[in-house]
C-alpha distance (Angstrom), angle and dihedral (degrees) to the residues before:
residue distance angle dihedral
M1 . . .
S2 3.78 . .
G3 3.81 119.9 .
C4 3.78 93.3 -101.1
G5 3.79 90.7 43.1
F6 3.78 97.8 56.3
E7 3.79 92.1 39.6
Q8 3.79 90.0 57.7
T9 3.79 89.8 46.2
V10 3.80 89.6 55.1
L11 3.81 92.5 47.7
N12 3.80 90.9 50.1
R13 3.78 90.5 48.7
L14 3.78 91.1 50.8
E15 3.79 91.0 50.8
S16 3.79 88.9 55.5
M17 3.82 90.2 51.0
T18 3.82 94.8 56.9
G19 3.79 94.4 106.8
E20 3.80 92.9 49.4
M21 3.81 92.4 47.5
L22 3.80 90.6 48.6
E23 3.80 91.7 50.7
F24 3.82 90.1 52.3
L25 3.79 90.1 50.6
Q26 3.80 89.3 51.3
E27 3.80 89.3 53.3
L28 3.81 90.2 51.9
I29 3.81 93.1 49.1
R30 3.80 91.4 49.3
I31 3.80 90.7 63.7
P32 3.85 104.2 79.4
T33 3.80 100.6 -141.3
V34 3.79 94.0 175.4
N35 3.80 117.7 178.2
P36 2.96 119.3 -132.0
P37 2.95 106.2 66.6
G38 3.82 95.7 16.4
E39 3.78 104.1 -118.3
N40 3.81 126.7 -170.2
Y41 3.79 95.5 -1.6
R42 3.80 94.0 143.5
A43 3.80 92.6 51.4
C44 3.80 92.5 51.0
A45 3.82 93.4 44.8
E46 3.80 89.2 51.5
L47 3.81 92.7 48.8
I48 3.81 89.7 53.9
G49 3.79 92.0 42.6
E50 3.79 93.2 51.0
R51 3.80 91.5 51.6
L52 3.81 91.5 47.9
R53 3.81 91.8 49.2
E54 3.81 88.9 49.6
F55 3.81 87.5 54.4
G56 3.81 93.7 52.4
Y57 3.81 103.0 -93.6
E58 3.78 126.5 138.5
V59 3.80 102.8 -123.8
S60 3.80 131.3 -150.7
Y61 3.79 129.9 -177.9
I62 3.78 112.6 -147.3
Q63 3.79 118.2 -164.2
A64 3.79 118.3 -159.8
E65 3.80 93.7 -120.2
G66 3.78 112.5 -171.4
R67 3.79 96.1 21.8
P68 3.82 112.0 122.0
E69 3.80 92.1 -133.5
H70 3.84 91.0 56.7
T71 3.80 102.3 91.9
E72 3.79 137.0 157.3
L73 3.81 90.1 -108.6
H74 3.81 94.8 45.7
P75 3.82 109.0 22.1
R76 3.79 117.3 -169.9
V77 3.81 103.3 -131.3
N78 3.82 121.6 176.5
V79 3.79 125.1 -173.9
V80 3.81 128.5 -147.8
G81 3.80 126.4 -175.3
S82 3.80 124.0 -167.0
L83 3.81 125.9 -159.9
Q84 3.79 108.3 -174.4
N85 3.78 132.6 -174.8
E86 3.81 109.8 -123.1
L87 3.81 92.3 -131.9
S88 3.81 101.0 47.2
S89 3.81 138.3 10.5
R90 3.82 94.8 -157.8
P91 2.94 141.9 115.6
L92 3.80 94.5 41.4
L93 3.80 120.2 -158.6
H94 3.80 116.0 -168.2
F95 3.80 121.9 -162.2
N96 3.80 114.3 -164.0
G97 3.77 134.4 -173.5
H98 3.79 132.1 167.4
F99 3.78 118.6 -131.7
D100 3.80 100.6 -165.0
V101 3.80 115.0 105.4
V102 3.79 133.3 -160.5
P103 3.84 122.5 -108.2
L104 3.79 116.4 -78.8
G105 3.80 103.9 -112.2
D106 3.79 121.0 -168.0
G107 3.78 130.4 -60.8
W108 3.79 104.1 61.0
T109 3.81 117.0 148.0
V110 3.84 94.8 -179.7
D111 3.79 132.4 50.1
P112 3.84 101.8 -85.2
F113 3.80 93.6 -148.8
A114 3.80 101.4 40.6
G115 3.81 99.5 83.9
I116 3.80 91.6 -135.2
V117 3.82 114.9 -167.2
R118 3.78 113.6 -152.5
D119 3.82 135.4 152.2
G120 3.79 93.3 -3.6
K121 3.81 94.4 -50.7
I122 3.78 134.8 102.1
Y123 3.80 113.9 -143.9
G124 3.78 131.4 -155.1
R125 3.77 146.0 94.5
G126 3.78 104.4 -66.4
A127 3.79 94.6 17.0
T128 3.78 89.1 120.3
D129 3.81 102.1 16.1
Q130 2.89 91.9 72.8
K131 3.76 131.1 -58.9
A132 3.81 90.8 93.5
G133 3.79 88.1 63.4
I134 3.80 91.5 54.2
A135 3.80 91.7 51.3
A136 3.81 92.1 45.7
S137 3.81 95.8 53.3
I138 3.81 95.0 44.1
Y139 3.80 93.1 50.3
A140 3.82 92.7 42.6
V141 3.78 90.2 63.1
E142 3.79 93.2 38.5
A143 3.82 90.2 56.0
I144 3.80 88.0 55.1
R145 3.82 91.2 50.8
R146 3.81 94.3 46.7
S147 3.79 89.8 50.0
G148 3.80 89.8 61.5
V149 3.82 93.2 -112.4
T150 3.80 115.7 139.8
L151 3.77 117.4 -150.4
R152 3.77 120.8 -144.0
G153 3.79 116.5 -128.0
T154 3.80 122.8 7.7
V155 3.78 137.4 -47.2
E156 3.79 118.1 -157.9
Q157 3.80 126.6 -170.2
S158 3.78 121.6 -165.4
G159 3.76 133.2 -174.3
T160 3.78 110.1 -162.9
V161 3.79 138.9 -175.5
D162 3.78 140.1 -127.4
E163 3.81 99.7 21.6
E164 3.79 88.5 137.9
S165 3.82 89.8 59.8
G166 3.80 97.4 40.9
G167 3.79 104.5 -69.3
F168 3.80 95.3 -109.4
A169 3.81 94.8 136.5
G170 3.80 90.4 39.4
M171 3.79 126.8 40.8
A172 3.81 92.7 -0.8
F173 3.80 89.3 56.5
L174 3.81 91.5 48.9
A175 3.79 91.3 50.0
E176 3.80 94.6 45.2
H177 3.81 90.7 51.8
G178 3.79 96.5 48.0
H179 3.80 100.3 -105.7
V180 3.82 90.4 118.0
N181 3.78 108.0 31.3
R182 3.80 138.4 139.5
D183 3.83 90.3 -117.8
R184 3.81 90.6 65.3
T185 3.83 107.9 11.4
D186 3.81 122.0 74.9
F187 3.81 103.6 172.9
V188 3.81 134.9 16.4
I189 3.80 124.7 -166.3
I190 3.80 113.8 -171.4
T191 3.78 108.6 -159.9
E192 3.82 97.8 -141.3
P193 3.83 117.5 152.0
L194 3.79 101.8 -106.2
N195 3.85 88.9 143.7
V196 3.80 125.0 -74.7
D197 3.82 93.5 -105.3
R198 3.83 97.6 54.3
V199 3.79 136.6 69.3
C200 3.79 115.8 -145.5
L201 3.80 118.7 -144.3
G202 3.80 99.7 -172.5
H203 3.77 145.2 -58.3
R204 3.79 147.0 -95.5
G205 3.79 123.0 -95.6
V206 3.79 127.7 -99.6
Y207 3.79 133.2 -151.4
W208 3.79 114.5 -170.3
F209 3.76 116.3 -171.1
E210 3.79 139.9 165.3
V211 3.78 124.2 -136.6
R212 3.79 118.3 -161.5
T213 3.79 117.2 -168.1
L214 3.79 118.4 -159.9
G215 3.78 124.9 -147.6
R216 3.79 138.4 166.6
I217 3.78 122.3 -98.8
A218 3.81 119.2 -123.9
H219 3.77 139.3 154.1
G220 3.78 112.3 -68.3
S221 3.80 90.8 -129.5
M222 3.81 89.8 58.7
P223 3.81 104.7 38.1
F224 3.82 90.7 157.7
L225 3.82 87.2 74.2
G226 3.80 92.0 59.8
V227 3.79 140.0 44.3
S228 3.81 118.2 -118.1
A229 3.79 111.9 -136.0
I230 3.80 88.1 -164.2
S231 3.80 91.1 58.6
K232 3.80 89.5 50.1
M233 3.79 90.2 51.6
A234 3.80 88.2 50.7
D235 3.81 88.1 54.1
F236 3.81 90.6 53.9
I237 3.81 93.9 47.4
A238 3.80 89.9 48.2
A239 3.81 90.5 51.8
V240 3.80 90.7 50.0
E241 3.79 91.2 51.6
R242 3.81 93.8 42.5
D243 3.81 100.7 42.5
L244 3.80 112.2 14.5
Q245 3.79 101.9 38.1
P246 3.83 96.0 57.2
A247 3.81 91.6 45.3
I248 3.79 96.8 51.5
S249 3.80 92.8 41.9
Q250 3.82 87.4 68.5
R251 3.79 92.6 57.7
V252 3.80 120.2 89.4
T253 3.79 134.0 -176.7
A254 3.77 130.2 -133.3
M255 3.82 88.9 -141.1
P256 3.82 112.1 107.8
V257 3.81 92.9 -117.3
E258 3.79 117.3 174.8
P259 2.94 130.4 -118.9
A260 3.80 93.3 41.4
G261 3.80 92.8 -130.9
A262 3.80 88.3 67.5
R263 3.81 91.4 63.7
H264 3.79 84.4 87.4
P265 3.81 123.4 67.4
S266 3.78 119.0 -102.7
I267 3.79 142.1 -166.4
N268 3.78 126.9 -156.0
V269 3.80 135.2 -178.9
N270 3.80 103.1 -125.4
S271 3.80 96.5 -175.4
I272 3.79 141.9 -11.7
S273 3.79 133.8 -168.4
G274 3.78 135.5 165.2
G275 3.74 144.9 156.0
Q276 3.78 119.4 12.4
L277 3.76 125.0 -7.5
T278 3.78 111.3 -92.3
A279 3.81 93.2 -132.8
G280 3.80 118.0 84.0
L281 3.77 130.6 5.1
Q282 3.78 121.8 -13.4
T283 3.79 129.7 -144.4
P284 3.82 123.9 -156.7
C285 3.80 102.6 -100.6
V286 3.79 137.4 140.5
A287 3.81 108.4 -121.2
D288 3.77 110.9 -106.0
C289 3.82 95.4 -173.8
C290 3.80 137.3 37.6
Q291 3.78 129.3 171.0
A292 3.77 133.3 -172.3
V293 3.80 134.7 -179.8
F294 3.80 118.2 -139.7
D295 3.79 130.8 -160.6
R296 3.81 113.7 -151.7
R297 3.80 114.6 -175.4
F298 3.79 113.0 -161.4
L299 3.77 139.1 -171.8
M300 3.78 133.4 -115.3
E301 3.82 86.7 -112.0
E302 3.84 92.7 57.8
P303 3.83 115.3 83.5
V304 3.78 108.1 -132.0
A305 3.80 92.6 -132.7
E306 3.81 89.6 58.8
V307 3.82 91.5 47.1
M308 3.79 89.8 55.2
Q309 3.79 94.1 42.7
E310 3.80 91.9 54.6
I311 3.80 89.3 62.4
R312 3.78 93.9 47.7
D313 3.81 90.9 47.5
I314 3.81 90.9 57.0
L315 3.80 91.7 48.5
D316 3.80 93.5 46.2
G317 3.80 90.6 47.2
L318 3.79 91.3 54.6
Q319 3.78 90.8 47.6
S320 3.81 92.7 50.4
R321 3.82 90.9 54.0
D322 3.81 97.5 40.2
A323 3.80 121.4 44.0
D324 3.81 89.6 -162.9
F325 3.82 93.5 57.2
Q326 3.80 106.2 102.2
Y327 3.78 122.7 165.9
E328 3.78 147.1 169.3
L329 3.81 121.5 -148.8
K330 3.80 121.3 -156.6
D331 3.80 125.3 -174.7
L332 3.81 110.0 -138.2
M333 3.81 105.3 175.2
T334 3.78 136.8 -10.4
V335 3.80 122.1 -168.7
R336 3.77 120.9 177.5
P337 3.81 120.2 -142.4
V338 3.81 118.0 -97.1
M339 3.79 132.5 -165.0
T340 3.79 132.0 174.7
D341 3.81 117.9 -135.8
P342 3.83 106.5 -92.7
Q343 3.83 88.2 -141.7
S344 3.80 93.6 55.2
R345 3.79 119.5 118.7
L346 3.80 92.9 -113.0
V347 3.80 94.0 53.7
T348 3.79 96.4 44.6
T349 3.81 92.7 45.0
M350 3.80 94.0 48.5
A351 3.80 91.8 46.3
E352 3.80 91.4 51.0
A353 3.80 90.7 48.9
V354 3.81 91.7 52.0
R355 3.80 89.8 47.2
D356 3.80 92.1 51.4
V357 3.82 91.4 50.8
L358 3.80 100.0 41.1
G359 3.80 100.3 29.6
F360 3.81 99.3 -121.6
Q361 3.79 138.4 72.8
P362 3.81 110.4 -93.2
P363 3.80 119.3 -131.2
L364 3.79 117.1 -113.6
I365 3.79 109.4 -127.8
A366 3.79 142.3 171.0
S367 3.78 125.1 -134.3
P368 3.81 124.2 -113.6
G369 3.81 90.0 -143.7
T370 3.77 131.2 47.6
Y371 3.78 127.2 -107.1
D372 3.80 135.0 170.4
Q373 3.81 95.4 -62.4
K374 3.80 85.6 89.3
H375 3.80 90.7 65.8
V376 3.80 94.9 43.3
M377 3.81 92.3 53.5
R378 3.82 102.9 30.5
L379 3.82 99.5 39.0
G380 3.80 103.8 20.2
M381 3.81 92.0 37.7
V382 3.82 91.0 -142.3
D383 3.79 104.6 153.0
Q384 3.83 97.9 -166.3
C385 3.80 106.5 68.1
I386 3.80 130.1 132.9
A387 3.78 140.2 166.1
Y388 3.78 119.5 -121.8
G389 3.77 129.8 152.1
P390 3.79 148.5 121.7
G391 3.76 123.0 -75.1
I392 3.78 138.7 71.9
L393 3.80 110.1 -90.2
D394 3.80 94.6 -143.5
L395 3.82 90.9 60.6
S396 3.79 93.6 60.7
H397 3.83 112.3 118.1
Q398 3.82 91.3 2.2
P399 3.82 127.1 127.0
D400 3.81 112.7 -99.4
E401 3.80 89.3 24.0
Y402 3.80 111.2 -174.1
C403 3.79 143.7 170.5
R404 3.77 121.6 -142.5
V405 3.79 111.6 -120.3
D406 3.80 92.5 -136.8
H407 3.82 89.3 54.2
L408 3.80 89.8 51.6
V409 3.80 91.2 53.1
S410 3.82 95.4 42.4
A411 3.81 92.8 49.9
S412 3.80 91.0 48.4
K413 3.81 90.3 51.2
A414 3.82 91.6 50.8
M415 3.81 90.2 49.0
A416 3.80 90.6 51.2
L417 3.81 92.6 51.6
A418 3.80 91.5 46.4
A419 3.81 92.2 49.9
M420 3.81 92.5 51.5
R421 3.79 92.8 46.7
L422 3.81 96.3 44.5
L423 3.80 96.3 46.6
G424 3.77 102.0 27.3
S425 3.77 123.1 -128.7
Q426 3.75 141.3 -131.2
């Protein structure tokens, strides 16, 4: 068959497999892989592994041995399947999706773990973020196989854990242990839901840190004899809003981040607690401790050392003006921005595949938040990595999360075309 001929055959085959792909996605959704704490990871990894083995892959289960979050109660189990051409192992295209999902939250009107299909949508926690992406990539390659088309090189499929909490027992572990590495891996497509009609080149950076302000306990009826750590934390937050927020709002990145408001840096208070626990009885005391976690998103143009120093400068400035201002600063996580060259073969091939499926040229974007591309590029040193998958980004982590069935099919078709064009076929 000619190139166009067998491509159309594959797309037709995939269309006929919609029901089967949807049923597999329902099975994935019905396993509540909630993180934290990391429930049912082994069961979900085995479901993916069994399907991959059924489709001809060699399957490995990779436990994150040595990671503190990998416990007997909540084991961190990743799965990798490899489908290799007998004549050549390269090029190697790796599809990755994470199967952990965030907690439910309030506001659901459907069973979040039933995988209900209604009005052209499949509902459930993880339907968009990102179990649909796992189903789409697996069935994209299976449609190629069932069409009698043999890919050159190797296709790998991985289902990984803990992306929602940083990915350190998931994709980071795979990269650190050589499973995703520039010496063996040519292309990586992470099937995150950045919208079916867009190709994502990378993401901004993040600096998570904890500030702990220290006070002096005293009787609540005589607060002038103590020092309120909560008041000191309020002073720090006020300084951030007064001095740092206006400064960073003037900065803008050249990365094509969407939405456009995220082309500026940002800082958010993720959590705050101080004094006595709110539950139970209270005693009249001045709070001698307060802690808060902050989320600073930064741009490729901002050196990370300067981002961190800006925070310390505010804290030191408060301390120099107020002898009672005492603090501790703890770095929690630092992720540098990453972006794949928009002229790279992976980007241009994926964009052309999306265009040929949807009928228009997809925009190239960058993500406001981080995902596992950071580990692929920073630890695995694979320079051609993108995110592309089904699902509407804004629905991630929302109640009544869903993925449109037509988006699932269209994304799978684009993945199939990209795989054939990147690896070559015979």
